[in-house]
Residue, then its C-alpha position, 0 to 999 in steps of 0.5 A: m495471527t494476522p495473514f499477510e498479504p500475498g506476494s508482501f516480503l513476510a509472506e515471501i521469506t522461509p519461516e527460518e528467515r522470519a524467525d532470524l529477522e523476528s529475533r534482530g528487531r523489536v515489535r512497535e505498536f501504532a497509531r492510526g495517523e502516526v508517522l513511521f517515516w518521514e520523507g527527507e530523513e536519514a534512515t536508521w530502521v525499517a519495519v516490517l509491517l505486522a498488523g494493520k495499513v499504511k500509505a507511503y506518500s509524498d508532499r507535492e510543491q502546490g499543497g496536499e499529498a501525492l498518494l504512492a502506494v498502499r500497503g498491508p501485512g507482511a510489507l518491508l517498509g524503509e528498506v531503500a533508504a537503508i539499502d542505498g544509504l540516502p535519504r527517505s524519497a517517502t513519508v510513511a504514514a499509518l491509514e489504522d491501527g497496527r504494529a510492526l517489526a522494527v530492525t536497525v539498519p546494521d541489524f537489517t543490513a547484516f541479516l540481508r548478509d547471512n540470508g541470500g534469499a530474503a535479498i532476493v526476494i527484496m530484489r523482486t519485490l523491487c522490480e514488481r515495484w518498478r513495473d507497478s510505477d510505469s504502469k500507473r504512468i501511462e495510465f495517467g496519458m491513457f485514462d480519465a480520472t474515473g478509468r484511474v479511480a476504477q483502477r485504484l478500486v480493482e487493486l484495492a479490492d484484489r488486496f484486501g476485499v473481503p465477500a459482502g453479502a449473503g450470496g457473496q457476489s459483492v466485495r467490501i474495502t474497508l480501508s481509511l482513504s479519504q476523498e483527498e488521498l483517494a485524489g492524490w494517488v489517482g493525479a486527480s482533483r478532489e472534485a473529479v473523484s468525487k465525479a467518478l465516484r458518482t458515476l461508478r454509483r450510477h452504474g451500479w457497481i459501486e456503494t461507498g460509505r463512510r471510509v468503506v465501498i462495497v464492490h458489487d460488480l466486480q467484474a464491470l469495474r474490473r473491466h472501465a479499469r482496462 
């Protein structure tokens, strides 16, 4: 069974609540690059990520994507539009093959009415996201592109990293994020992100490959991110 990301919705609700939710939905598989939700559309269903990773992003007026978040197994997706009835605020697309539990909005709201503990978990998650959003806004004014890239790499290492190498000192981040997507996440140009990665490589803190980053000195990267 795929382990759920610590702190995610499925990791926080009880086994009984999870069984109730599963009884109200159906499992849907998706392929890398597939769009689950489109920004601006009416919400008809929510997704609970069972396997794989997705990105949430908004299209920029001048072109390109503003990456808002990366979600892993256990995450609840599309719940805000389902709760407030407004159009979806972001597009959600798969970064890799995966599967999700699809629950219609009426069944999801009925689940929340019947499971007050799960509703509290959602409230806590939304509060965490608002705090994270505030923190990222502060980052844009305090750090240059290299600092912001370091911060996102630390976040990815903490959430999705696995030990790499014989000694287990390094951390491998395998994630299908391009430099363009990383640039959209840190609010910088692709050129600035490329330069930032070169700087971090020159220090010996990271090693990069195709859609993989190996962090050799996470503590140094974390210090730089602060």
